[in-house]
Short mmCIF file of the C-alpha atoms (twelve columns), coordinates in Angstrom:
data_MODEL
# 
_entry.id   MODEL 
# 
loop_
_atom_site.group_PDB 
_atom_site.id 
_atom_site.type_symbol 
_atom_site.label_atom_id 
_atom_site.label_alt_id 
_atom_site.label_comp_id 
_atom_site.label_asym_id 
_atom_site.label_seq_id 
_atom_site.Cartn_x 
_atom_site.Cartn_y 
_atom_site.Cartn_z 
_atom_site.pdbx_PDB_model_num 
ATOM 1   C CA . HIS A 1   65.946  102.996 77.596  1 
ATOM 2   C CA . LEU A 2   65.735  106.157 75.452  1 
ATOM 3   C CA . GLU A 3   63.528  109.188 75.786  1 
ATOM 4   C CA . SER A 4   63.810  112.343 73.691  1 
ATOM 5   C CA . VAL A 5   62.571  115.800 74.555  1 
ATOM 6   C CA . ASP A 6   62.673  118.555 71.895  1 
ATOM 7   C CA . ALA A 7   62.317  122.304 72.391  1 
ATOM 8   C CA . PHE A 8   60.306  123.669 69.461  1 
ATOM 9   C CA . THR A 9   60.769  126.965 67.692  1 
ATOM 10  C CA . THR A 10  57.767  128.359 69.513  1 
ATOM 11  C CA . ALA A 11  57.211  128.466 73.247  1 
ATOM 12  C CA . THR A 12  54.448  129.793 75.506  1 
ATOM 13  C CA . SER A 13  55.065  131.898 78.572  1 
ATOM 14  C CA . PRO A 14  53.330  130.257 81.590  1 
ATOM 15  C CA . SER A 15  52.583  133.685 83.123  1 
ATOM 16  C CA . THR A 16  51.211  135.625 80.132  1 
ATOM 17  C CA . GLY A 17  50.248  132.850 77.735  1 
ATOM 18  C CA . GLN A 18  52.054  134.723 74.975  1 
ATOM 19  C CA . THR A 19  53.801  132.662 72.303  1 
ATOM 20  C CA . TYR A 20  57.464  133.352 71.474  1 
ATOM 21  C CA . THR A 21  59.783  132.105 68.772  1 
ATOM 22  C CA . LEU A 22  63.062  130.572 70.073  1 
ATOM 23  C CA . ALA A 23  66.140  131.982 68.366  1 
ATOM 24  C CA . ASP A 24  68.162  128.797 69.088  1 
ATOM 25  C CA . PRO A 25  65.988  125.670 69.165  1 
ATOM 26  C CA . VAL A 26  67.397  123.029 71.529  1 
ATOM 27  C CA . SER A 27  67.110  119.232 71.453  1 
ATOM 28  C CA . ILE A 28  67.428  117.309 74.740  1 
ATOM 29  C CA . SER A 29  67.960  113.539 74.518  1 
ATOM 30  C CA . VAL A 30  67.876  111.360 77.644  1 
ATOM 31  C CA . ALA A 31  69.255  107.780 77.650  1 
ATOM 32  C CA . LYS A 32  69.538  105.363 80.559  1 
ATOM 33  C CA . ALA A 33  72.060  102.532 80.476  1 
ATOM 34  C CA . ALA A 34  71.107  99.042  81.614  1 
ATOM 35  C CA . PRO A 35  71.403  98.894  85.424  1 
ATOM 36  C CA . LEU A 36  74.151  96.868  87.081  1 
ATOM 37  C CA . VAL A 37  74.470  95.364  90.551  1 
ATOM 38  C CA . ARG A 38  77.802  96.099  92.212  1 
ATOM 39  C CA . TYR A 39  79.209  94.509  95.366  1 
ATOM 40  C CA . PRO A 40  81.915  96.528  97.126  1 
ATOM 41  C CA . ILE A 41  84.695  94.278  98.379  1 
ATOM 42  C CA . SER A 42  87.533  94.679  100.905 1 
ATOM 43  C CA . TYR A 43  90.803  92.768  100.908 1 
ATOM 44  C CA . VAL A 44  91.152  90.333  103.819 1 
ATOM 45  C CA . GLN A 45  94.231  88.154  103.222 1 
ATOM 46  C CA . ASP A 46  95.853  85.709  100.841 1 
ATOM 47  C CA . VAL A 47  95.238  81.965  101.209 1 
ATOM 48  C CA . ASN A 48  96.982  78.983  99.654  1 
ATOM 49  C CA . SER A 49  94.978  76.766  97.321  1 
ATOM 50  C CA . GLN A 50  96.349  73.459  98.639  1 
ATOM 51  C CA . PRO A 51  98.988  72.982  101.356 1 
ATOM 52  C CA . ILE A 52  100.479 69.492  101.194 1 
ATOM 53  C CA . GLU A 53  102.441 67.215  103.496 1 
ATOM 54  C CA . LYS A 54  105.869 65.899  102.601 1 
ATOM 55  C CA . ASP A 55  107.411 63.142  104.688 1 
ATOM 56  C CA . ILE A 56  111.138 62.659  105.197 1 
ATOM 57  C CA . TYR A 57  112.146 59.253  106.541 1 
ATOM 58  C CA . THR A 58  114.791 59.273  109.268 1 
ATOM 59  C CA . ARG A 59  116.943 56.826  111.161 1 
ATOM 60  C CA . LEU A 60  116.673 56.200  114.883 1 
ATOM 61  C CA . PHE A 61  117.171 59.368  116.981 1 
ATOM 62  C CA . SER A 62  117.982 61.499  113.922 1 
ATOM 63  C CA . CYS A 63  114.696 63.363  113.417 1 
ATOM 64  C CA . ASP A 64  114.824 66.958  114.653 1 
ATOM 65  C CA . ASP A 65  111.769 69.189  115.146 1 
ATOM 66  C CA . GLY A 66  113.051 71.323  118.013 1 
ATOM 67  C CA . PRO A 67  111.520 74.816  118.254 1 
ATOM 68  C CA . THR A 68  114.967 76.349  118.794 1 
ATOM 69  C CA . SER A 69  116.934 74.068  116.493 1 
ATOM 70  C CA . THR A 70  118.715 75.653  113.542 1 
ATOM 71  C CA . SER A 71  118.833 72.404  111.533 1 
ATOM 72  C CA . THR A 72  115.410 70.795  111.771 1 
ATOM 73  C CA . THR A 73  114.706 67.850  109.478 1 
ATOM 74  C CA . CYS A 74  111.977 69.680  107.561 1 
ATOM 75  C CA . GLY A 75  113.827 72.957  107.579 1 
ATOM 76  C CA . TRP A 76  112.331 76.294  108.589 1 
ATOM 77  C CA . GLN A 77  110.047 78.494  106.523 1 
ATOM 78  C CA . LEU A 78  111.203 82.110  106.668 1 
ATOM 79  C CA . ASP A 79  109.221 85.331  106.567 1 
ATOM 80  C CA . ASP A 80  110.245 88.412  104.566 1 
ATOM 81  C CA . ASN A 81  112.566 89.468  107.381 1 
ATOM 82  C CA . GLY A 82  114.422 86.155  107.313 1 
ATOM 83  C CA . GLN A 83  112.930 85.024  110.629 1 
ATOM 84  C CA . HIS A 84  111.687 81.523  111.393 1 
ATOM 85  C CA . ILE A 85  107.913 81.222  111.053 1 
ATOM 86  C CA . PRO A 86  106.661 79.562  114.275 1 
ATOM 87  C CA . TYR A 87  105.653 75.884  113.936 1 
ATOM 88  C CA . SER A 88  106.899 75.675  110.344 1 
ATOM 89  C CA . GLN A 89  109.578 73.133  111.335 1 
ATOM 90  C CA . GLY A 90  107.070 70.259  111.085 1 
ATOM 91  C CA . PHE A 91  107.009 67.417  113.584 1 
ATOM 92  C CA . CYS A 92  108.650 64.032  114.086 1 
ATOM 93  C CA . CYS A 93  106.948 60.666  114.478 1 
ATOM 94  C CA . THR A 94  109.385 58.040  115.749 1 
ATOM 95  C CA . CYS A 95  108.823 54.290  115.896 1 
ATOM 96  C CA . SER A 96  108.419 52.876  119.401 1 
ATOM 97  C CA . MET A 97  110.495 49.932  120.603 1 
ATOM 98  C CA . ILE A 98  107.449 47.682  120.081 1 
ATOM 99  C CA . ASP A 99  107.221 48.867  116.467 1 
ATOM 100 C CA . LEU A 100 110.977 48.416  115.975 1 
ATOM 101 C CA . LEU A 101 110.592 44.803  117.095 1 
ATOM 102 C CA . HIS A 102 107.580 44.491  114.763 1 
ATOM 103 C CA . LEU A 103 105.289 43.628  117.628 1 
ATOM 104 C CA . GLY A 104 103.031 46.644  117.279 1 
ATOM 105 C CA . SER A 105 100.348 47.750  114.827 1 
ATOM 106 C CA . GLY A 106 102.748 49.601  112.568 1 
ATOM 107 C CA . ASN A 107 100.222 52.405  111.958 1 
ATOM 108 C CA . LEU A 108 102.671 55.245  112.464 1 
ATOM 109 C CA . ARG A 109 102.136 58.326  110.308 1 
ATOM 110 C CA . GLY A 110 104.026 58.061  107.040 1 
ATOM 111 C CA . ASN A 111 104.363 54.269  107.396 1 
ATOM 112 C CA . PRO A 112 108.124 54.127  108.020 1 
ATOM 113 C CA . ALA A 113 109.736 50.701  107.911 1 
ATOM 114 C CA . CYS A 114 110.471 50.858  111.655 1 
ATOM 115 C CA . SER A 115 113.871 49.193  111.379 1 
ATOM 116 C CA . LEU A 116 116.678 49.381  113.915 1 
ATOM 117 C CA . PHE A 117 119.128 49.846  111.070 1 
ATOM 118 C CA . GLY A 118 116.926 51.671  108.564 1 
ATOM 119 C CA . ASP A 119 113.972 54.016  108.622 1 
ATOM 120 C CA . ALA A 120 112.849 54.418  112.215 1 
ATOM 121 C CA . GLY A 121 110.595 57.423  111.890 1 
ATOM 122 C CA . ALA A 122 109.499 60.270  109.673 1 
ATOM 123 C CA . ALA A 123 109.370 64.039  109.730 1 
ATOM 124 C CA . SER A 124 106.019 65.419  108.581 1 
ATOM 125 C CA . CYS A 125 106.502 68.738  106.787 1 
ATOM 126 C CA . MET A 126 103.763 71.134  105.727 1 
ATOM 127 C CA . VAL A 127 104.491 72.829  102.404 1 
ATOM 128 C CA . PHE A 128 102.387 75.452  100.647 1 
ATOM 129 C CA . GLY A 129 101.405 74.837  97.037  1 
ATOM 130 C CA . SER A 130 102.302 77.269  94.272  1 
ATOM 131 C CA . ASN A 131 98.817  78.765  93.791  1 
ATOM 132 C CA . TRP A 132 97.588  81.591  96.013  1 
ATOM 133 C CA . TYR A 133 94.257  83.416  96.098  1 
ATOM 134 C CA . SER A 134 93.350  86.842  97.439  1 
ATOM 135 C CA . ALA A 135 90.264  86.694  99.652  1 
ATOM 136 C CA . TYR A 136 87.861  89.644  99.879  1 
ATOM 137 C CA . SER A 137 84.851  90.265  102.086 1 
ATOM 138 C CA . VAL A 138 81.704  91.242  100.168 1 
ATOM 139 C CA . GLY A 139 79.512  94.191  101.064 1 
ATOM 140 C CA . SER A 140 75.848  94.902  100.403 1 
ATOM 141 C CA . ALA A 141 74.629  95.076  96.818  1 
ATOM 142 C CA . GLU A 142 74.484  98.484  95.176  1 
ATOM 143 C CA . THR A 143 72.405  99.273  92.090  1 
ATOM 144 C CA . TRP A 144 74.414  101.179 89.520  1 
ATOM 145 C CA . PHE A 145 73.386  102.874 86.290  1 
ATOM 146 C CA . THR A 146 74.088  106.014 84.289  1 
ATOM 147 C CA . ILE A 147 71.765  108.498 82.605  1 
ATOM 148 C CA . SER A 148 73.202  110.488 79.717  1 
ATOM 149 C CA . ILE A 149 71.599  113.802 78.780  1 
ATOM 150 C CA . THR A 150 72.670  115.107 75.387  1 
ATOM 151 C CA . LEU A 151 72.062  118.767 74.520  1 
ATOM 152 C CA . SER A 152 72.294  119.716 70.862  1 
ATOM 153 C CA . GLY A 153 71.028  122.280 68.354  1 
ATOM 154 C CA . GLY A 154 71.135  126.019 68.351  1 
ATOM 155 C CA . SER A 155 74.425  127.878 68.146  1 
ATOM 156 C CA . PHE A 156 76.371  125.824 70.729  1 
ATOM 157 C CA . ASN A 157 78.385  122.632 70.507  1 
ATOM 158 C CA . PRO A 158 76.656  119.421 71.712  1 
ATOM 159 C CA . GLN A 159 77.101  118.718 75.411  1 
ATOM 160 C CA . VAL A 160 76.605  115.513 77.389  1 
ATOM 161 C CA . LEU A 161 75.692  115.481 81.079  1 
ATOM 162 C CA . THR A 162 75.959  112.183 82.980  1 
ATOM 163 C CA . LEU A 163 73.986  111.322 86.120  1 
ATOM 164 C CA . SER A 164 74.504  108.288 88.345  1 
ATOM 165 C CA . PRO A 165 73.796  107.212 91.957  1 
ATOM 166 C CA . SER A 166 77.162  108.713 92.913  1 
ATOM 167 C CA . SER A 167 76.637  111.905 90.906  1 
ATOM 168 C CA . THR A 168 73.021  112.958 91.323  1 
ATOM 169 C CA . THR A 169 73.336  116.575 90.205  1 
ATOM 170 C CA . VAL A 170 75.197  118.077 87.244  1 
ATOM 171 C CA . ALA A 171 74.955  121.548 85.780  1 
ATOM 172 C CA . THR A 172 76.048  123.770 82.927  1 
ATOM 173 C CA . SER A 173 75.904  127.548 82.805  1 
ATOM 174 C CA . TRP A 174 72.266  127.397 81.793  1 
ATOM 175 C CA . LEU A 175 70.939  123.929 82.661  1 
ATOM 176 C CA . THR A 176 70.815  121.816 85.829  1 
ATOM 177 C CA . ALA A 177 69.937  118.091 85.822  1 
ATOM 178 C CA . GLN A 178 69.099  116.155 88.988  1 
ATOM 179 C CA . LEU A 179 68.546  112.426 89.594  1 
ATOM 180 C CA . VAL A 180 65.573  112.170 91.931  1 
ATOM 181 C CA . GLY A 181 65.258  108.390 92.204  1 
ATOM 182 C CA . ASP A 182 64.796  105.103 90.392  1 
ATOM 183 C CA . PHE A 183 62.134  102.403 90.243  1 
ATOM 184 C CA . ALA A 184 63.348  99.315  92.125  1 
ATOM 185 C CA . GLY A 185 62.817  95.885  90.606  1 
ATOM 186 C CA . PHE A 186 60.644  93.211  92.165  1 
ATOM 187 C CA . GLN A 187 63.565  90.767  92.540  1 
ATOM 188 C CA . GLN A 188 66.298  91.903  94.887  1 
ATOM 189 C CA . PRO A 189 69.938  90.875  94.233  1 
ATOM 190 C CA . PRO A 190 71.267  88.093  96.490  1 
ATOM 191 C CA . ALA A 191 73.029  88.965  99.731  1 
ATOM 192 C CA . LEU A 192 76.657  87.807  99.636  1 
ATOM 193 C CA . GLN A 193 77.955  89.133  102.952 1 
ATOM 194 C CA . SER A 194 78.359  85.578  104.284 1 
ATOM 195 C CA . MET A 195 80.878  84.755  101.541 1 
ATOM 196 C CA . TYR A 196 84.431  85.551  100.513 1 
ATOM 197 C CA . PHE A 197 85.253  86.467  96.953  1 
ATOM 198 C CA . LEU A 198 88.447  84.720  95.788  1 
ATOM 199 C CA . MET A 199 90.687  85.758  92.930  1 
ATOM 200 C CA . PRO A 200 93.963  84.009  91.938  1 
ATOM 201 C CA . SER A 201 96.942  86.208  92.794  1 
ATOM 202 C CA . LEU A 202 100.088 84.076  92.477  1 
ATOM 203 C CA . PRO A 203 102.157 82.944  90.693  1 
ATOM 204 C CA . GLU A 204 102.159 86.031  88.510  1 
ATOM 205 C CA . GLY A 205 101.653 84.878  84.955  1 
ATOM 206 C CA . GLY A 206 100.268 81.540  86.172  1 
ATOM 207 C CA . ALA A 207 97.434  79.831  84.316  1 
ATOM 208 C CA . ARG A 208 94.829  80.634  86.952  1 
ATOM 209 C CA . VAL A 209 95.792  84.308  87.163  1 
ATOM 210 C CA . LEU A 210 95.731  84.645  83.376  1 
ATOM 211 C CA . ALA A 211 92.338  82.883  83.205  1 
ATOM 212 C CA . GLY A 212 90.796  85.922  84.894  1 
ATOM 213 C CA . VAL A 213 87.118  85.674  85.774  1 
ATOM 214 C CA . ALA A 214 86.964  81.993  84.800  1 
ATOM 215 C CA . GLU A 215 88.839  81.229  88.043  1 
ATOM 216 C CA . TRP A 216 86.972  83.588  90.386  1 
ATOM 217 C CA . LEU A 217 85.101  81.923  93.252  1 
ATOM 218 C CA . LEU A 218 82.542  82.731  95.931  1 
ATOM 219 C CA . MET A 219 82.881  80.560  99.046  1 
ATOM 220 C CA . ASP A 220 81.112  80.575  102.396 1 
ATOM 221 C CA . LYS A 221 83.061  82.115  105.260 1 
ATOM 222 C CA . SER A 222 82.517  78.984  107.370 1 
ATOM 223 C CA . LEU A 223 85.035  77.180  105.122 1 
ATOM 224 C CA . PHE A 224 87.863  79.510  106.188 1 
ATOM 225 C CA . THR A 225 90.197  80.079  109.109 1 
ATOM 226 C CA . LEU A 226 91.658  83.569  109.157 1 
ATOM 227 C CA . THR A 227 93.967  82.801  112.076 1 
ATOM 228 C CA . GLY A 228 95.423  79.659  110.522 1 
ATOM 229 C CA . THR A 229 94.712  77.690  113.706 1 
ATOM 230 C CA . GLU A 230 91.956  75.359  112.466 1 
ATOM 231 C CA . CYS A 231 92.520  72.103  110.607 1 
ATOM 232 C CA . GLY A 232 90.512  71.229  107.524 1 
ATOM 233 C CA . LYS A 233 89.774  74.816  106.530 1 
ATOM 234 C CA . ILE A 234 91.009  77.193  103.856 1 
ATOM 235 C CA . GLY A 235 93.776  79.306  105.327 1 
ATOM 236 C CA . VAL A 236 95.123  76.514  107.553 1 
ATOM 237 C CA . GLY A 237 98.523  77.459  108.934 1 
ATOM 238 C CA . PHE A 238 101.620 75.833  110.351 1 
ATOM 239 C CA . SER A 239 100.344 76.057  113.929 1 
ATOM 240 C CA . ALA A 240 97.214  74.002  113.166 1 
ATOM 241 C CA . PHE A 241 99.284  71.348  111.400 1 
ATOM 242 C CA . TYR A 242 101.911 71.181  114.152 1 
ATOM 243 C CA . LEU A 243 99.458  71.169  117.066 1 
ATOM 244 C CA . GLN A 244 96.855  68.774  115.625 1 
ATOM 245 C CA . PRO A 245 95.780  66.081  118.132 1 
ATOM 246 C CA . ASN A 246 97.024  62.489  117.771 1 
ATOM 247 C CA . ARG A 247 99.164  63.669  114.884 1 
ATOM 248 C CA . CYS A 248 101.442 60.622  114.717 1 
ATOM 249 C CA . LEU A 249 98.496  58.209  114.539 1 
ATOM 250 C CA . ALA A 250 96.654  60.175  111.865 1 
ATOM 251 C CA . GLN A 251 96.835  59.605  108.130 1 
ATOM 252 C CA . VAL A 252 99.277  61.542  105.983 1 
ATOM 253 C CA . GLY A 253 97.674  64.831  104.938 1 
ATOM 254 C CA . SER A 254 95.416  65.052  107.979 1 
ATOM 255 C CA . CYS A 255 94.561  68.663  108.831 1 
ATOM 256 C CA . LEU A 256 95.155  69.737  105.212 1 
ATOM 257 C CA . ASN A 257 91.814  68.640  103.746 1 
ATOM 258 C CA . GLY A 258 88.997  70.996  102.763 1 
ATOM 259 C CA . GLN A 259 91.127  73.294  100.605 1 
ATOM 260 C CA . ILE A 260 90.329  75.427  97.541  1 
ATOM 261 C CA . ASP A 261 91.710  72.888  95.070  1 
ATOM 262 C CA . SER A 262 89.350  70.192  96.342  1 
ATOM 263 C CA . TYR A 263 86.242  72.347  95.897  1 
ATOM 264 C CA . ARG A 264 87.519  73.635  92.570  1 
ATOM 265 C CA . ALA A 265 88.085  70.096  91.245  1 
ATOM 266 C CA . VAL A 266 84.481  69.123  92.069  1 
ATOM 267 C CA . ASP A 267 83.205  72.239  90.297  1 
ATOM 268 C CA . LEU A 268 85.322  71.598  87.200  1 
ATOM 269 C CA . ALA A 269 83.877  68.083  87.004  1 
ATOM 270 C CA . LEU A 270 80.344  69.531  87.200  1 
ATOM 271 C CA . LEU A 271 81.200  72.123  84.578  1 
ATOM 272 C CA . SER A 272 82.469  69.447  82.181  1 
ATOM 273 C CA . LYS A 273 79.067  67.740  82.447  1 
ATOM 274 C CA . GLY A 274 77.189  70.963  81.758  1 
ATOM 275 C CA . LYS A 275 75.952  71.241  85.344  1 
ATOM 276 C CA . ALA A 276 75.876  74.309  87.566  1 
ATOM 277 C CA . THR A 277 78.880  74.861  89.799  1 
ATOM 278 C CA . THR A 278 78.789  75.672  93.489  1 
ATOM 279 C CA . TYR A 279 81.822  77.928  93.936  1 
ATOM 280 C CA . LEU A 280 83.199  78.924  90.537  1 
ATOM 281 C CA . ILE A 281 81.169  82.007  89.627  1 
ATOM 282 C CA . GLN A 282 81.251  81.519  85.876  1 
ATOM 283 C CA . GLY A 283 79.361  78.246  85.942  1 
ATOM 284 C CA . SER A 284 77.100  78.941  88.910  1 
ATOM 285 C CA . THR A 285 73.545  80.194  89.178  1 
ATOM 286 C CA . LEU A 286 75.068  83.613  89.887  1 
ATOM 287 C CA . SER A 287 76.692  83.795  86.456  1 
ATOM 288 C CA . ASN A 288 73.685  85.677  85.048  1 
ATOM 289 C CA . LEU A 289 73.966  88.231  87.827  1 
ATOM 290 C CA . PHE A 290 77.613  88.795  86.969  1 
ATOM 291 C CA . GLY A 291 77.131  88.494  83.220  1 
ATOM 292 C CA . CYS A 292 78.551  91.966  82.678  1 
ATOM 293 C CA . VAL A 293 81.788  90.815  84.286  1 
ATOM 294 C CA . MET A 294 81.922  87.418  82.599  1 
ATOM 295 C CA . ASN A 295 81.803  89.068  79.181  1 
ATOM 296 C CA . SER A 296 84.365  91.723  80.035  1 
ATOM 297 C CA . THR A 297 88.059  91.831  79.217  1 
ATOM 298 C CA . LEU A 298 89.259  92.727  82.695  1 
ATOM 299 C CA . THR A 299 92.717  91.344  83.444  1 
ATOM 300 C CA . PRO A 300 93.311  91.272  87.213  1 
ATOM 301 C CA . THR A 301 96.882  91.576  88.468  1 
ATOM 302 C CA . THR A 302 98.426  91.208  91.897  1 
ATOM 303 C CA . ALA A 303 99.010  94.965  91.963  1 
ATOM 304 C CA . SER A 304 95.399  95.726  91.089  1 
ATOM 305 C CA . PRO A 305 92.852  93.748  93.130  1 
ATOM 306 C CA . PRO A 306 89.275  94.578  92.136  1 
ATOM 307 C CA . GLN A 307 87.321  96.911  94.386  1 
ATOM 308 C CA . SER A 308 83.999  95.763  92.940  1 
ATOM 309 C CA . PHE A 309 82.884  93.066  90.540  1 
ATOM 310 C CA . THR A 310 82.551  95.593  87.732  1 
ATOM 311 C CA . THR A 311 85.625  97.780  88.127  1 
ATOM 312 C CA . LEU A 312 89.322  97.484  88.895  1 
ATOM 313 C CA . THR A 313 91.043  100.084 91.038  1 
ATOM 314 C CA . ARG A 314 94.791  100.114 91.556  1 
ATOM 315 C CA . THR A 315 95.559  99.446  95.209  1 
ATOM 316 C CA . LEU A 316 98.807  98.047  96.540  1 
ATOM 317 C CA . ARG A 317 98.358  94.896  98.609  1 
ATOM 318 C CA . SER A 318 100.699 93.395  101.191 1 
ATOM 319 C CA . GLN A 319 102.339 90.104  100.306 1 
ATOM 320 C CA . HIS A 320 101.592 88.768  103.803 1 
ATOM 321 C CA . ASN A 321 98.462  87.434  105.378 1 
ATOM 322 C CA . VAL A 322 96.715  90.135  107.362 1 
ATOM 323 C CA . ARG A 323 96.050  87.549  110.051 1 
ATOM 324 C CA . GLY A 324 97.181  84.006  110.586 1 
ATOM 325 C CA . SER A 325 100.362 82.396  109.302 1 
ATOM 326 C CA . PRO A 326 102.373 84.647  106.987 1 
ATOM 327 C CA . ARG A 327 103.097 83.510  103.477 1 
ATOM 328 C CA . PRO A 328 106.658 82.074  103.574 1 
ATOM 329 C CA . SER A 329 109.147 83.865  101.379 1 
ATOM 330 C CA . SER A 330 111.712 81.057  101.443 1 
ATOM 331 C CA . ALA A 331 112.708 77.845  103.178 1 
ATOM 332 C CA . GLN A 332 115.821 77.135  105.205 1 
ATOM 333 C CA . GLN A 333 117.187 73.657  105.645 1 
# 
């Protein structure tokens, strides 16, 4: 959008009607950049892409999942202070006497052999995968654009004044420019407040982090647990896994379904067939809305989470979940 206004060598006084000759003719050029839609975002917490269950088979009476034990079968996950993370010791499922005599159903979690002299149970251990995502809440859409006013001619050097929704008035020693308003479009940008924006954060240098915007997702908040206490949701924690009902009769991996990797795999399959994705932004119906980002060369890092979909602002982020189970820093056997 370009408009040009020129001051001619003659000018008329509005009060007297007399015509004057300008000693320094001035050219004023006004240009408006294509408008963008920006969504302010706020960091919430990091979530793992796919916690998994690992089973360790044990002999009779040897499985240990005691909350005060220092040598649990699964081992303890430790926080940054070296303290045991509650419920991270996993849980034991031991064969009953009926199962040991092979008179029962044999449907114990992990399918141990249930032998008096061999495997008589299993420890079910929850382990976080290597890929982590930073989750951000999304604010209301903001229309963003810039208007550049270039002053040239006469005996002065060219000057450029820039107006925007955040800078509505600019001035020089002899000229003031003010942004009064803008014409709104007929189609309003979609509301995304019911979603979390996800960006890969770890491992640093990992394929997903280096892929940048190709791995960014928008997912409904209903798919998440911020406290880590709900099974089958993104953000599931050790407490949900440990306290799940009927845990020793459930299938291996119960409570750990409904994770980022599952949704991502479905989207990648759709993308390979040329179909629109549901969660990956780049292949979704929202990709046109975020076209300015998809064509950019932004390289997100764990030290610089984005503050909007069109800019990156350096902000240090904690390596722990804000709420829910903390990200383990190490494991202790």
